[in-house]
VMD Tcl script that builds the backbone (N, CA, C; Angstrom):
set m [mol new atoms 537]
animate dup $m
set s [atomselect $m all]
$s set {name element resname resid chain x y z} {
  {N N MET 1 A 41.517 81.494 -21.754}
  {CA C MET 1 A 41.554 80.324 -21.476}
  {C C MET 1 A 40.874 79.315 -22.282}
  {N N ASP 2 A 41.461 78.304 -22.750}
  {CA C ASP 2 A 40.631 77.240 -23.383}
  {C C ASP 2 A 39.810 76.593 -22.909}
  {N N ILE 3 A 38.637 76.967 -23.451}
  {CA C ILE 3 A 37.416 76.098 -23.047}
  {C C ILE 3 A 37.115 75.027 -23.255}
  {N N GLN 4 A 37.048 73.985 -22.665}
  {CA C GLN 4 A 37.020 72.665 -23.314}
  {C C GLN 4 A 35.668 71.886 -23.133}
  {N N PRO 5 A 35.305 70.781 -24.117}
  {CA C PRO 5 A 33.810 70.672 -24.419}
  {C C PRO 5 A 33.357 69.458 -23.106}
  {N N VAL 6 A 32.006 69.927 -22.996}
  {CA C VAL 6 A 31.828 69.234 -21.533}
  {C C VAL 6 A 31.918 67.657 -21.677}
  {N N PRO 7 A 32.343 66.905 -21.067}
  {CA C PRO 7 A 32.270 65.246 -20.858}
  {C C PRO 7 A 31.093 64.779 -21.242}
  {N N ASP 8 A 31.350 63.827 -21.873}
  {CA C ASP 8 A 29.688 63.297 -22.152}
  {C C ASP 8 A 30.002 61.922 -21.529}
  {N N THR 9 A 29.312 61.928 -20.421}
  {CA C THR 9 A 28.975 60.441 -19.479}
  {C C THR 9 A 27.896 59.684 -19.660}
  {N N LYS 10 A 27.071 60.005 -20.368}
  {CA C LYS 10 A 25.791 59.099 -20.898}
  {C C LYS 10 A 26.466 57.745 -21.311}
  {N N ASP 11 A 25.289 56.911 -20.719}
  {CA C ASP 11 A 25.489 55.468 -21.269}
  {C C ASP 11 A 24.827 55.144 -22.918}
  {N N TRP 12 A 25.757 55.156 -23.667}
  {CA C TRP 12 A 25.211 55.077 -25.224}
  {C C TRP 12 A 24.633 53.664 -25.656}
  {N N THR 13 A 24.725 52.659 -24.718}
  {CA C THR 13 A 24.540 51.197 -25.318}
  {C C THR 13 A 22.592 51.228 -25.346}
  {N N TRP 14 A 22.146 52.152 -24.887}
  {CA C TRP 14 A 20.712 52.224 -25.462}
  {C C TRP 14 A 20.485 52.087 -27.034}
  {N N VAL 15 A 21.081 52.730 -27.945}
  {CA C VAL 15 A 21.298 52.732 -29.327}
  {C C VAL 15 A 21.254 51.399 -29.881}
  {N N LEU 16 A 21.881 50.190 -29.235}
  {CA C LEU 16 A 21.658 48.990 -29.753}
  {C C LEU 16 A 20.135 48.380 -29.536}
  {N N ARG 17 A 18.890 49.079 -28.762}
  {CA C ARG 17 A 17.960 48.713 -28.502}
  {C C ARG 17 A 17.354 49.375 -29.468}
  {N N GLU 18 A 17.466 50.547 -29.941}
  {CA C GLU 18 A 16.435 51.749 -30.575}
  {C C GLU 18 A 16.982 52.383 -31.355}
  {N N ARG 19 A 16.344 53.264 -32.250}
  {CA C ARG 19 A 16.625 54.073 -33.125}
  {C C ARG 19 A 17.116 55.506 -32.381}
  {N N CYS 20 A 18.254 55.912 -32.922}
  {CA C CYS 20 A 18.875 57.053 -32.304}
  {C C CYS 20 A 18.194 58.817 -32.783}
  {N N PRO 21 A 16.840 58.994 -31.751}
  {CA C PRO 21 A 16.433 60.147 -32.599}
  {C C PRO 21 A 17.090 61.379 -32.914}
  {N N GLN 22 A 18.256 61.517 -32.302}
  {CA C GLN 22 A 19.255 62.528 -32.543}
  {C C GLN 22 A 19.845 62.391 -34.247}
  {N N CYS 23 A 20.407 61.244 -34.316}
  {CA C CYS 23 A 20.971 61.230 -35.953}
  {C C CYS 23 A 20.251 60.652 -36.706}
  {N N GLY 24 A 19.380 60.007 -36.044}
  {CA C GLY 24 A 18.467 58.893 -37.300}
  {C C GLY 24 A 19.002 57.486 -37.441}
  {N N PHE 25 A 20.037 57.480 -36.922}
  {CA C PHE 25 A 20.543 55.945 -37.083}
  {C C PHE 25 A 20.029 54.738 -36.121}
  {N N ASP 26 A 19.668 53.805 -36.757}
  {CA C ASP 26 A 18.918 52.485 -36.036}
  {C C ASP 26 A 19.948 51.354 -36.342}
  {N N SER 27 A 20.709 51.326 -35.295}
  {CA C SER 27 A 21.744 50.164 -35.273}
  {C C SER 27 A 21.117 48.678 -35.419}
  {N N ARG 28 A 20.030 48.479 -35.249}
  {CA C ARG 28 A 19.501 47.227 -35.439}
  {C C ARG 28 A 19.055 47.028 -37.111}
  {N N SER 29 A 19.001 47.769 -37.784}
  {CA C SER 29 A 18.477 47.925 -39.340}
  {C C SER 29 A 19.581 47.034 -40.114}
  {N N PRO 30 A 20.740 47.675 -39.980}
  {CA C PRO 30 A 21.314 46.663 -41.177}
  {C C PRO 30 A 21.645 45.311 -41.034}
  {N N GLN 31 A 21.837 44.175 -42.320}
  {CA C GLN 31 A 22.137 43.147 -41.711}
  {C C GLN 31 A 23.391 43.266 -41.454}
  {N N ARG 32 A 23.755 41.960 -40.681}
  {CA C ARG 32 A 25.181 41.692 -40.644}
  {C C ARG 32 A 26.099 41.479 -41.526}
  {N N SER 33 A 25.771 40.776 -42.808}
  {CA C SER 33 A 26.323 40.895 -44.110}
  {C C SER 33 A 26.651 42.359 -44.672}
  {N N ASP 34 A 26.164 43.494 -44.129}
  {CA C ASP 34 A 26.341 44.953 -44.577}
  {C C ASP 34 A 27.115 45.748 -43.744}
  {N N LEU 35 A 27.558 44.988 -42.543}
  {CA C LEU 35 A 28.052 46.025 -41.535}
  {C C LEU 35 A 29.685 46.420 -42.265}
  {N N ALA 36 A 30.282 45.602 -42.786}
  {CA C ALA 36 A 31.449 46.153 -43.220}
  {C C ALA 36 A 31.472 47.014 -44.110}
  {N N ALA 37 A 30.776 46.775 -45.251}
  {CA C ALA 37 A 30.302 47.979 -46.434}
  {C C ALA 37 A 29.999 49.211 -45.647}
  {N N LEU 38 A 29.065 48.844 -44.617}
  {CA C LEU 38 A 28.378 50.279 -44.105}
  {C C LEU 38 A 29.985 50.866 -43.409}
  {N N CYS 39 A 30.954 50.270 -42.900}
  {CA C CYS 39 A 32.029 50.824 -41.984}
  {C C CYS 39 A 32.783 51.812 -43.406}
  {N N ARG 40 A 32.815 50.987 -44.217}
  {CA C ARG 40 A 33.688 51.735 -45.208}
  {C C ARG 40 A 32.917 52.931 -45.682}
  {N N GLU 41 A 31.687 53.197 -46.326}
  {CA C GLU 41 A 31.165 54.149 -46.455}
  {C C GLU 41 A 31.203 55.196 -45.105}
  {N N VAL 42 A 30.833 54.901 -44.102}
  {CA C VAL 42 A 31.012 56.043 -43.307}
  {C C VAL 42 A 32.539 56.511 -43.160}
  {N N GLY 43 A 33.311 55.662 -43.393}
  {CA C GLY 43 A 34.901 56.211 -43.175}
  {C C GLY 43 A 35.048 56.951 -44.701}
  {N N ASP 44 A 34.225 56.391 -45.712}
  {CA C ASP 44 A 34.321 57.721 -47.039}
  {C C ASP 44 A 33.711 58.877 -46.945}
  {N N GLN 45 A 32.524 58.858 -46.110}
  {CA C GLN 45 A 31.476 60.198 -45.726}
  {C C GLN 45 A 32.546 61.128 -44.990}
  {N N TRP 46 A 33.258 60.393 -43.865}
  {CA C TRP 46 A 34.101 61.117 -42.960}
  {C C TRP 46 A 35.388 61.907 -43.829}
  {N N GLU 47 A 36.104 61.182 -44.504}
  {CA C GLU 47 A 37.022 61.612 -45.503}
  {C C GLU 47 A 36.481 62.996 -46.074}
  {N N ALA 48 A 35.247 62.573 -47.060}
  {CA C ALA 48 A 34.788 63.659 -47.568}
  {C C ALA 48 A 34.206 65.251 -46.796}
  {N N ALA 49 A 33.821 64.950 -45.559}
  {CA C ALA 49 A 33.353 65.987 -44.530}
  {C C ALA 49 A 34.683 66.470 -44.170}
  {N N LEU 50 A 35.404 66.109 -44.024}
  {CA C LEU 50 A 36.728 66.716 -43.357}
  {C C LEU 50 A 37.532 67.239 -44.578}
  {N N SER 51 A 37.456 66.831 -45.713}
  {CA C SER 51 A 38.154 67.223 -46.833}
  {C C SER 51 A 37.305 68.590 -47.366}
  {N N VAL 52 A 35.917 68.451 -47.328}
  {CA C VAL 52 A 35.461 69.816 -48.250}
  {C C VAL 52 A 35.125 70.921 -46.862}
  {N N ASN 53 A 35.186 70.602 -45.522}
  {CA C ASN 53 A 35.232 71.778 -44.421}
  {C C ASN 53 A 36.185 72.811 -44.820}
  {N N ALA 54 A 35.826 73.749 -44.912}
  {CA C ALA 54 A 36.420 75.051 -44.784}
  {C C ALA 54 A 37.201 75.321 -43.880}
  {N N ALA 55 A 36.731 75.216 -42.853}
  {CA C ALA 55 A 36.888 75.542 -41.454}
  {C C ALA 55 A 36.920 74.431 -40.087}
  {N N PRO 56 A 38.002 73.261 -40.555}
  {CA C PRO 56 A 37.914 71.996 -39.833}
  {C C PRO 56 A 38.006 72.163 -38.479}
  {N N ARG 57 A 38.730 73.382 -38.062}
  {CA C ARG 57 A 39.561 73.724 -36.610}
  {C C ARG 57 A 38.200 74.750 -35.732}
  {N N GLN 58 A 37.527 75.012 -36.786}
  {CA C GLN 58 A 36.386 75.722 -35.988}
  {C C GLN 58 A 35.440 75.402 -35.001}
  {N N ARG 59 A 35.116 75.544 -33.859}
  {CA C ARG 59 A 34.240 74.824 -32.997}
  {C C ARG 59 A 32.845 75.747 -32.982}
  {N N PRO 60 A 31.682 75.117 -33.288}
  {CA C PRO 60 A 30.501 75.906 -33.775}
  {C C PRO 60 A 30.045 76.665 -32.217}
  {N N ALA 61 A 30.628 76.050 -31.145}
  {CA C ALA 61 A 30.477 76.892 -30.136}
  {C C ALA 61 A 31.776 76.306 -28.782}
  {N N PRO 62 A 31.968 77.247 -28.056}
  {CA C PRO 62 A 33.357 77.107 -27.284}
  {C C PRO 62 A 33.356 75.376 -26.642}
  {N N GLN 63 A 32.247 74.877 -26.344}
  {CA C GLN 63 A 32.266 73.586 -25.317}
  {C C GLN 63 A 31.983 72.166 -26.392}
  {N N VAL 64 A 31.870 72.638 -27.779}
  {CA C VAL 64 A 31.546 71.898 -28.762}
  {C C VAL 64 A 32.757 71.350 -29.539}
  {N N TRP 65 A 32.889 70.224 -29.873}
  {CA C TRP 65 A 34.080 69.881 -30.842}
  {C C TRP 65 A 34.029 70.229 -31.968}
  {N N SER 66 A 35.184 70.489 -32.638}
  {CA C SER 66 A 35.329 71.236 -34.343}
  {C C SER 66 A 35.378 69.743 -35.124}
  {N N PRO 67 A 34.716 70.110 -36.297}
  {CA C PRO 67 A 34.862 68.755 -37.070}
  {C C PRO 67 A 35.929 67.866 -37.232}
  {N N LEU 68 A 37.355 68.533 -37.190}
  {CA C LEU 68 A 38.626 68.118 -36.620}
  {C C LEU 68 A 38.863 67.228 -35.752}
  {N N GLU 69 A 38.060 67.690 -34.220}
  {CA C GLU 69 A 38.413 66.790 -33.323}
  {C C GLU 69 A 37.352 65.742 -33.604}
  {N N TYR 70 A 36.244 66.230 -33.745}
  {CA C TYR 70 A 35.291 64.498 -34.298}
  {C C TYR 70 A 35.959 63.725 -35.039}
  {N N GLY 71 A 36.435 64.023 -35.967}
  {CA C GLY 71 A 37.197 63.273 -36.813}
  {C C GLY 71 A 38.366 62.741 -36.384}
  {N N CYS 72 A 39.125 63.069 -35.331}
  {CA C CYS 72 A 40.190 62.532 -34.787}
  {C C CYS 72 A 39.549 61.535 -33.931}
  {N N HIS 73 A 38.058 61.755 -33.253}
  {CA C HIS 73 A 37.568 61.007 -32.175}
  {C C HIS 73 A 37.302 59.426 -32.881}
  {N N VAL 74 A 36.528 59.876 -34.246}
  {CA C VAL 74 A 35.918 59.028 -34.847}
  {C C VAL 74 A 36.751 58.030 -35.086}
  {N N ARG 75 A 38.334 58.530 -35.784}
  {CA C ARG 75 A 39.397 57.548 -36.129}
  {C C ARG 75 A 39.687 56.376 -35.036}
  {N N ASP 76 A 39.979 57.345 -33.830}
  {CA C ASP 76 A 40.376 56.741 -32.760}
  {C C ASP 76 A 39.477 55.645 -32.336}
  {N N VAL 77 A 38.223 55.945 -32.325}
  {CA C VAL 77 A 37.284 54.891 -32.174}
  {C C VAL 77 A 36.996 53.779 -33.278}
  {N N PHE 78 A 37.220 53.939 -34.254}
  {CA C PHE 78 A 37.722 52.563 -35.099}
  {C C PHE 78 A 38.503 51.932 -34.882}
  {N N ASP 79 A 39.946 52.741 -34.272}
  {CA C ASP 79 A 41.397 52.050 -33.881}
  {C C ASP 79 A 41.028 51.150 -32.457}
  {N N LEU 80 A 40.131 51.757 -31.651}
  {CA C LEU 80 A 40.276 51.194 -30.222}
  {C C LEU 80 A 39.281 49.982 -30.726}
  {N N PHE 81 A 38.320 50.020 -31.236}
  {CA C PHE 81 A 37.034 48.970 -31.259}
  {C C PHE 81 A 37.932 47.984 -32.174}
  {N N ASP 82 A 38.964 48.156 -33.261}
  {CA C ASP 82 A 39.465 47.240 -34.022}
  {C C ASP 82 A 40.301 46.554 -32.802}
  {N N VAL 83 A 41.011 47.176 -31.886}
  {CA C VAL 83 A 41.842 46.016 -30.970}
  {C C VAL 83 A 40.877 45.434 -29.959}
  {N N ARG 84 A 39.855 45.837 -29.500}
  {CA C ARG 84 A 38.573 45.341 -28.813}
  {C C ARG 84 A 38.059 44.380 -29.502}
  {N N MET 85 A 37.778 44.493 -30.750}
  {CA C MET 85 A 37.193 43.099 -31.640}
  {C C MET 85 A 38.195 41.805 -31.722}
  {N N ARG 86 A 39.584 42.301 -31.831}
  {CA C ARG 86 A 40.526 41.305 -31.880}
  {C C ARG 86 A 40.706 40.766 -30.644}
  {N N LEU 87 A 40.685 41.282 -29.634}
  {CA C LEU 87 A 40.804 40.831 -28.268}
  {C C LEU 87 A 39.610 39.904 -27.725}
  {N N MET 88 A 38.203 40.342 -28.591}
  {CA C MET 88 A 37.254 39.508 -28.117}
  {C C MET 88 A 37.071 38.051 -28.885}
  {N N LEU 89 A 37.874 38.391 -30.222}
  {CA C LEU 89 A 38.478 37.245 -31.365}
  {C C LEU 89 A 39.160 36.132 -30.694}
  {N N ALA 90 A 40.255 36.832 -29.623}
  {CA C ALA 90 A 41.178 35.885 -29.261}
  {C C ALA 90 A 41.080 35.453 -28.034}
  {N N GLU 91 A 40.198 35.834 -27.166}
  {CA C GLU 91 A 39.921 35.692 -25.789}
  {C C GLU 91 A 38.616 35.318 -25.221}
  {N N ASP 92 A 38.312 34.195 -24.360}
  {CA C ASP 92 A 36.745 33.855 -24.089}
  {C C ASP 92 A 36.871 35.051 -22.999}
  {N N GLY 93 A 35.309 35.639 -23.296}
  {CA C GLY 93 A 35.169 36.748 -22.391}
  {C C GLY 93 A 36.481 37.750 -22.011}
  {N N ALA 94 A 36.682 38.024 -23.179}
  {CA C ALA 94 A 37.613 39.411 -23.052}
  {C C ALA 94 A 36.973 40.557 -22.278}
  {N N SER 95 A 38.246 41.163 -21.619}
  {CA C SER 95 A 37.722 42.541 -21.009}
  {C C SER 95 A 38.487 43.516 -21.213}
  {N N PHE 96 A 37.834 44.685 -21.381}
  {CA C PHE 96 A 38.706 45.879 -21.424}
  {C C PHE 96 A 38.062 47.044 -20.687}
  {N N ALA 97 A 39.111 47.917 -20.454}
  {CA C ALA 97 A 38.769 49.237 -19.767}
  {C C ALA 97 A 37.971 50.106 -20.349}
  {N N ASN 98 A 37.322 50.918 -19.679}
  {CA C ASN 98 A 36.566 52.005 -20.216}
  {C C ASN 98 A 37.723 52.855 -21.290}
  {N N TRP 99 A 37.217 54.055 -21.739}
  {CA C TRP 99 A 37.965 54.569 -22.384}
  {C C TRP 99 A 37.772 56.069 -22.198}
  {N N ASP 100 A 38.329 57.177 -21.844}
  {CA C ASP 100 A 38.277 58.284 -21.758}
  {C C ASP 100 A 38.426 59.173 -22.933}
  {N N GLN 101 A 37.570 59.744 -23.749}
  {CA C GLN 101 A 37.612 59.975 -25.082}
  {C C GLN 101 A 37.752 61.468 -24.787}
  {N N ASP 102 A 37.596 62.190 -23.576}
  {CA C ASP 102 A 37.747 63.748 -23.416}
  {C C ASP 102 A 38.991 63.861 -23.013}
  {N N GLU 103 A 39.610 62.886 -22.361}
  {CA C GLU 103 A 41.309 62.881 -22.144}
  {C C GLU 103 A 42.149 62.799 -23.170}
  {N N THR 104 A 41.704 62.029 -24.315}
  {CA C THR 104 A 42.409 61.499 -25.013}
  {C C THR 104 A 42.287 62.747 -26.066}
  {N N ALA 105 A 41.299 63.102 -26.213}
  {CA C ALA 105 A 41.425 64.621 -27.173}
  {C C ALA 105 A 42.026 65.736 -26.829}
  {N N ILE 106 A 42.386 65.973 -25.411}
  {CA C ILE 106 A 43.327 66.666 -25.031}
  {C C ILE 106 A 44.951 66.415 -25.169}
  {N N ALA 107 A 45.420 65.175 -24.712}
  {CA C ALA 107 A 46.408 64.082 -24.492}
  {C C ALA 107 A 46.913 64.424 -26.154}
  {N N GLU 108 A 46.148 64.103 -27.158}
  {CA C GLU 108 A 46.498 63.843 -28.331}
  {C C GLU 108 A 46.252 65.149 -29.313}
  {N N ASP 109 A 46.168 65.979 -28.689}
  {CA C ASP 109 A 45.737 67.547 -29.319}
  {C C ASP 109 A 45.232 67.265 -30.578}
  {N N TYR 110 A 44.083 66.703 -30.669}
  {CA C TYR 110 A 42.771 66.779 -31.431}
  {C C TYR 110 A 43.137 67.767 -32.201}
  {N N ALA 111 A 42.556 69.078 -31.544}
  {CA C ALA 111 A 42.480 70.393 -32.200}
  {C C ALA 111 A 43.811 70.910 -32.964}
  {N N GLY 112 A 45.092 70.323 -33.055}
  {CA C GLY 112 A 46.215 70.664 -33.584}
  {C C GLY 112 A 46.473 69.960 -34.588}
  {N N GLN 113 A 45.942 68.819 -34.744}
  {CA C GLN 113 A 46.156 67.691 -35.972}
  {C C GLN 113 A 45.886 68.130 -37.288}
  {N N ASP 114 A 46.926 67.659 -38.314}
  {CA C ASP 114 A 46.397 68.167 -39.306}
  {C C ASP 114 A 45.108 67.174 -40.365}
  {N N PRO 115 A 44.090 68.382 -40.885}
  {CA C PRO 115 A 43.132 67.915 -41.388}
  {C C PRO 115 A 42.989 66.830 -42.215}
  {N N GLN 116 A 44.155 66.963 -43.191}
  {CA C GLN 116 A 44.289 65.894 -44.350}
  {C C GLN 116 A 44.764 64.708 -43.934}
  {N N VAL 117 A 45.338 64.427 -43.037}
  {CA C VAL 117 A 46.186 63.407 -42.395}
  {C C VAL 117 A 45.235 62.462 -42.028}
  {N N VAL 118 A 44.299 63.312 -40.658}
  {CA C VAL 118 A 43.535 62.560 -39.991}
  {C C VAL 118 A 42.096 62.003 -41.008}
  {N N SER 119 A 41.843 62.934 -41.995}
  {CA C SER 119 A 40.817 62.422 -42.792}
  {C C SER 119 A 41.257 60.841 -43.607}
  {N N ALA 120 A 42.606 60.859 -44.083}
  {CA C ALA 120 A 43.457 59.516 -44.590}
  {C C ALA 120 A 43.350 58.523 -43.573}
  {N N GLU 121 A 43.792 59.227 -42.257}
  {CA C GLU 121 A 43.994 58.029 -41.313}
  {C C GLU 121 A 42.554 57.408 -40.824}
  {N N LEU 122 A 41.532 58.028 -41.043}
  {CA C LEU 122 A 40.107 57.779 -40.660}
  {C C LEU 122 A 39.763 57.114 -41.787}
  {N N GLY 123 A 39.815 56.991 -42.877}
  {CA C GLY 123 A 39.359 56.506 -43.951}
  {C C GLY 123 A 40.227 54.648 -44.183}
  {N N ARG 124 A 41.645 55.017 -43.459}
  {CA C ARG 124 A 42.189 53.704 -43.120}
  {C C ARG 124 A 41.472 52.875 -42.146}
  {N N SER 125 A 41.482 53.576 -41.199}
  {CA C SER 125 A 41.164 52.909 -39.677}
  {C C SER 125 A 39.838 52.154 -40.207}
  {N N ALA 126 A 38.541 52.721 -40.893}
  {CA C ALA 126 A 37.147 52.122 -40.972}
  {C C ALA 126 A 37.763 51.100 -42.037}
  {N N ASP 127 A 38.338 51.126 -43.273}
  {CA C ASP 127 A 38.567 50.246 -44.068}
  {C C ASP 127 A 39.523 48.921 -43.113}
  {N N GLY 128 A 40.452 49.044 -42.415}
  {CA C GLY 128 A 41.052 47.944 -41.599}
  {C C GLY 128 A 39.856 47.264 -40.699}
  {N N TYR 129 A 39.032 47.978 -40.223}
  {CA C TYR 129 A 38.021 47.487 -38.955}
  {C C TYR 129 A 37.197 46.559 -40.090}
  {N N ALA 130 A 36.628 47.185 -41.068}
  {CA C ALA 130 A 35.940 46.658 -42.189}
  {C C ALA 130 A 36.661 45.057 -42.366}
  {N N SER 131 A 37.930 45.209 -42.950}
  {CA C SER 131 A 38.755 43.825 -43.378}
  {C C SER 131 A 38.613 42.913 -42.700}
  {N N VAL 132 A 38.432 43.421 -41.370}
  {CA C VAL 132 A 38.499 41.950 -40.248}
  {C C VAL 132 A 37.360 41.329 -40.413}
  {N N LEU 133 A 36.000 42.393 -40.378}
  {CA C LEU 133 A 34.684 41.704 -40.543}
  {C C LEU 133 A 34.414 41.089 -42.194}
  {N N ASP 134 A 35.173 41.279 -42.841}
  {CA C ASP 134 A 34.988 40.571 -44.184}
  {C C ASP 134 A 35.341 39.199 -43.936}
  {N N GLY 135 A 36.452 38.881 -43.080}
  {CA C GLY 135 A 36.702 37.657 -42.844}
  {C C GLY 135 A 36.478 36.694 -41.813}
  {N N LEU 136 A 35.316 37.061 -40.894}
  {CA C LEU 136 A 34.657 36.820 -39.973}
  {C C LEU 136 A 34.054 35.459 -40.469}
  {N N ALA 137 A 33.831 34.366 -39.641}
  {CA C ALA 137 A 32.957 33.125 -39.654}
  {C C ALA 137 A 31.664 33.592 -38.788}
  {N N PRO 138 A 30.892 32.940 -39.121}
  {CA C PRO 138 A 29.545 33.317 -38.613}
  {C C PRO 138 A 29.624 33.133 -36.908}
  {N N ALA 139 A 30.317 32.298 -36.656}
  {CA C ALA 139 A 30.224 32.006 -34.955}
  {C C ALA 139 A 31.066 33.318 -34.219}
  {N N GLN 140 A 32.222 33.681 -35.252}
  {CA C GLN 140 A 32.881 34.943 -34.590}
  {C C GLN 140 A 32.252 36.056 -34.232}
  {N N TRP 141 A 31.186 36.136 -35.092}
  {CA C TRP 141 A 30.027 37.445 -34.617}
  {C C TRP 141 A 29.670 37.094 -33.160}
  {N N GLU 142 A 29.536 36.263 -32.442}
  {CA C GLU 142 A 28.980 36.180 -31.049}
  {C C GLU 142 A 29.933 36.137 -30.128}
  {N N ARG 143 A 31.008 36.406 -30.413}
  {CA C ARG 143 A 32.237 36.235 -29.415}
  {C C ARG 143 A 31.861 37.362 -28.732}
  {N N SER 144 A 32.092 37.523 -27.352}
  {CA C SER 144 A 31.997 38.571 -26.425}
  {C C SER 144 A 33.147 39.143 -25.808}
  {N N GLY 145 A 32.705 40.368 -25.446}
  {CA C GLY 145 A 33.567 41.006 -24.108}
  {C C GLY 145 A 33.087 41.633 -23.422}
  {N N SER 146 A 33.580 42.748 -22.418}
  {CA C SER 146 A 32.790 43.459 -21.713}
  {C C SER 146 A 33.850 44.651 -21.044}
  {N N ARG 147 A 33.470 45.744 -20.803}
  {CA C ARG 147 A 34.043 46.552 -20.606}
  {C C ARG 147 A 33.907 46.859 -18.858}
  {N N ASP 148 A 34.750 47.754 -18.692}
  {CA C ASP 148 A 34.479 48.325 -17.109}
  {C C ASP 148 A 33.218 49.087 -16.948}
  {N N GLY 149 A 32.560 48.642 -15.931}
  {CA C GLY 149 A 31.171 49.409 -15.949}
  {C C GLY 149 A 30.274 48.095 -16.149}
  {N N GLY 150 A 30.408 47.038 -16.771}
  {CA C GLY 150 A 29.275 46.274 -16.858}
  {C C GLY 150 A 28.666 45.660 -18.666}
  {N N ALA 151 A 29.264 46.724 -19.182}
  {CA C ALA 151 A 28.455 46.657 -20.539}
  {C C ALA 151 A 29.035 45.520 -21.125}
  {N N THR 152 A 28.464 44.515 -21.715}
  {CA C THR 152 A 28.909 43.539 -22.493}
  {C C THR 152 A 28.494 43.579 -24.080}
  {N N PHE 153 A 29.211 43.131 -24.948}
  {CA C PHE 153 A 29.293 43.349 -26.540}
  {C C PHE 153 A 29.588 41.818 -26.842}
  {N N THR 154 A 28.816 41.732 -27.996}
  {CA C THR 154 A 29.777 40.761 -29.088}
  {C C THR 154 A 30.083 41.352 -30.112}
  {N N VAL 155 A 30.929 40.848 -30.882}
  {CA C VAL 155 A 31.233 41.305 -31.957}
  {C C VAL 155 A 30.524 41.993 -33.022}
  {N N ASP 156 A 29.268 41.545 -33.159}
  {CA C ASP 156 A 28.320 42.360 -33.919}
  {C C ASP 156 A 27.553 43.509 -33.148}
  {N N SER 157 A 27.542 43.413 -32.054}
  {CA C SER 157 A 26.900 44.865 -31.428}
  {C C SER 157 A 27.908 45.512 -31.070}
  {N N LEU 158 A 29.261 45.588 -30.885}
  {CA C LEU 158 A 30.190 46.168 -30.945}
  {C C LEU 158 A 30.604 47.160 -32.188}
  {N N THR 159 A 30.262 46.520 -33.128}
  {CA C THR 159 A 30.177 46.867 -34.203}
  {C C THR 159 A 29.185 48.086 -34.758}
  {N N ARG 160 A 27.836 47.660 -34.380}
  {CA C ARG 160 A 26.765 48.581 -34.473}
  {C C ARG 160 A 26.971 49.823 -33.364}
  {N N TYR 161 A 27.551 49.477 -32.403}
  {CA C TYR 161 A 27.641 50.467 -31.499}
  {C C TYR 161 A 28.769 51.791 -32.069}
  {N N LEU 162 A 29.997 50.915 -32.686}
  {CA C LEU 162 A 30.744 52.025 -33.192}
  {C C LEU 162 A 30.185 52.791 -34.197}
  {N N LEU 163 A 29.113 52.112 -35.200}
  {CA C LEU 163 A 28.665 52.430 -36.151}
  {C C LEU 163 A 28.016 53.963 -35.788}
  {N N HIS 164 A 27.128 53.776 -34.871}
  {CA C HIS 164 A 26.449 54.607 -34.406}
  {C C HIS 164 A 27.087 55.496 -33.905}
  {N N ASP 165 A 28.210 55.724 -33.216}
  {CA C ASP 165 A 29.263 56.397 -32.684}
  {C C ASP 165 A 29.540 57.422 -34.022}
  {N N ALA 166 A 30.379 56.831 -35.158}
  {CA C ALA 166 A 30.564 57.040 -36.336}
  {C C ALA 166 A 29.613 58.209 -37.014}
  {N N ILE 167 A 28.396 57.579 -37.069}
  {CA C ILE 167 A 27.588 58.360 -37.796}
  {C C ILE 167 A 26.722 59.537 -37.165}
  {N N HIS 168 A 26.724 59.389 -35.870}
  {CA C HIS 168 A 26.223 60.589 -34.885}
  {C C HIS 168 A 27.323 61.552 -35.132}
  {N N HIS 169 A 28.305 61.511 -35.007}
  {CA C HIS 169 A 29.126 62.370 -35.424}
  {C C HIS 169 A 29.362 63.043 -36.372}
  {N N LEU 170 A 29.137 62.088 -37.667}
  {CA C LEU 170 A 29.210 62.798 -38.901}
  {C C LEU 170 A 27.838 63.803 -39.127}
  {N N VAL 171 A 26.689 63.354 -38.382}
  {CA C VAL 171 A 25.607 64.126 -38.451}
  {C C VAL 171 A 25.741 65.502 -37.588}
  {N N ASP 172 A 26.928 65.386 -36.741}
  {CA C ASP 172 A 26.939 66.495 -35.856}
  {C C ASP 172 A 27.912 67.616 -36.708}
  {N N VAL 173 A 28.579 67.008 -37.711}
  {CA C VAL 173 A 29.594 67.781 -38.365}
  {C C VAL 173 A 29.026 68.329 -39.845}
  {N N THR 174 A 28.108 67.401 -40.185}
  {CA C THR 174 A 27.334 67.613 -41.719}
  {C C THR 174 A 26.222 68.604 -41.354}
  {N N GLY 175 A 25.396 68.304 -40.285}
  {CA C GLY 175 A 24.237 68.697 -40.004}
  {C C GLY 175 A 22.976 68.023 -40.631}
  {N N ARG 176 A 23.697 67.122 -41.360}
  {CA C ARG 176 A 22.590 66.157 -42.422}
  {C C ARG 176 A 22.294 64.965 -41.861}
  {N N PRO 177 A 20.982 64.741 -41.530}
  {CA C PRO 177 A 20.652 63.188 -40.875}
  {C C PRO 177 A 20.963 62.178 -41.493}
  {N N TRP 178 A 21.429 61.229 -40.984}
  {CA C TRP 178 A 21.497 59.930 -41.796}
  {C C TRP 178 A 20.335 59.355 -42.227}
  {N N SER 179 A 20.392 58.743 -43.283}
  {CA C SER 179 A 19.425 58.257 -44.166}
  {C C SER 179 A 19.782 56.843 -44.556}
}
mol reanalyze $m
mol bondsrecalc $m
mol representation Tube
mol addrep $m
């Protein structure tokens, strides 16, 4: 029987207020002007991590995602947050549903995807998100939206939240703390 990872039901929005002790990333530290470049850097590091991993499908434990599964997740986070950001830019008080990442991992067969394809898609997704950030006017960073459950974000905080997720899982995969 295939054992699935334990669903993560924590509210991770606290990472917008303090440094994550597990991965070392402090979402408050980067200047807004550096966020697009940081998205690209994280995308590049993910591409490298997936391309050098000799066993990208291997889970470190039955209930922990493999590097490939984490890569698929991070790719999808960039894509989903791109949609959410664009919605926030287009609509006043945009609203979006919660996303069940664990359901998506099963439905999209993360474990069965091609690591090289995922690596390239992840890089493109990170760059695409960053490209939107590159074109933002100062007031657009403050555009807001909320998801089911009441968490409210601005384009700025959504980006910092995304970066934490991508970096946190990069640390999960590489074992190297973020610096």
